[in-house]
Phi, psi and omega in degrees: 000135183295134185264000182269128180268315178235131174218120175249145181233118176049049185279128179233145168220120181244143173237114180052043177086349180263133182276117173275328174226133189227115172053049188273128179235090178271147174218110185239125186269158181297136174080005180257163169258115183258119179269117180261105195244138176176162179295164175301136180085007183281343181118009183295309183293323176300317178297314181298320179295326175291319179297330181267004178074016181279332172226155184264132177298149173290320176200171182094179184228155176232122173245128177233130187056032178077009181240148178289124183298326181294325185269337186229042188302306184295319179298320180288314185295335177297339183256013181239134169249148183212153172222104182251120184062218186276142179291148176266141180201163173261111188299328183279349180265158177283171177300318180299315182293323176298316180291329179296323177301314182288323181300320180293323178294317181282341181059053176249168183295146177298333181295344182290331182298306177297332179295312183287329176296324177291320180300320183264011175060044175248009175298130184101343178247004191291342183265351181283144172301136185295335180298342177268001180284151170288167178301319179297320178293322178295321177295319178295324176295321177298320177291322176301317178298321179292336182269352185304320183277015182051058184288156173269339181228132178240126180246120184237121181259109179050056186291342180258006184298126177084359182274154174281170183306323179294317179294321178298317179298319180298312182293318180300314180298319179297313182299318181295332181282333190300312178295323183289316186265331184245353180070025185265136171277136185237128168251117181235127180261152178195156171259003183253111179301320183300326179289312181297319182300325185275352181225342187269153173269321183231148180232139170241125181255125181246138179221125179049042175084355183249137176279112186254352178203136175209111182192181179287156176300323180300314180292326176298316180296323179293322180293333179270007183297163185281183179229154177261135180241122181248125175263115186225165172283145178049065187299327181295313179295320180296323179293320177297318178298316179299320179297318178295335180269005176094015179259123181267103184229184180216164179249125179220120180051045178064021176241145175276130183243126179229135181262147172047061177247131176278173185299322183296318180290325177297315180298318179295320180295315179300317179300316181297317181294314181296316181295340179257022170089008179269142173269129177256108185279323184200141174239121182237141172255124178246114182260133174266128178290155178299327179295318177298318179296317179299314179296325178295318181295317183272001179083014182294334180295335182268341190286000000 
């Protein structure tokens, strides 16, 4: 059985000749939380609207659950829940009554309402008018509405936008539980790396409509790992010696630079240099933050 839930191939969307999404190839696996990351205006919402069939791609293809979205739109959308931008609700109605409106449209069992309220931790608040809810509670109600139809895929566009730290924590915790407790695949977009880093398994980074990075969060963190800088006597000769010993390094401002080295390899290298007559004046570890790496990837350092 195919393990891919979403796959786009060479996806384009143009408006008046300008590409909002360009040659996009997403690959999202079953049961994962996929973080769709990029600055505002990068093409995240346009992509999500195409995935939900709200706008038509200029070219390229979208397969969801192994089926072509153009040919099986209604069948696919029945298995998708979504929250795009701010949730819609009737402020004078309670959470239960708001969900009842949607339940009738979806034609699902009434028992589903208390189930989704429990999932989003709104049990006990269901009789209150929604206009008295905090922003975080309203977002959770929006997610409850998206879960009413028992979807296999949940698509959330900037679900923590505008929330205070407490509300962000609530939504983050909820999203992390969904694959584990409900078996739901989640696509969540954000312009905040810190949010995606704390809840996603895989990240796709989009810039100016182009997907410029797609890999696991673990691999992203490894790529952003720090470097070791060695201040030594006669650095050119020392770099050649390190190369002969299997260390792949570079020379920068008369310092030896080595990437992704653990403590044991650093100790062995220092021992090798000293035994061959080199003085090691200083060993420094320089760590690049994940935020710095993200800005480097999207070109933010130049902007």
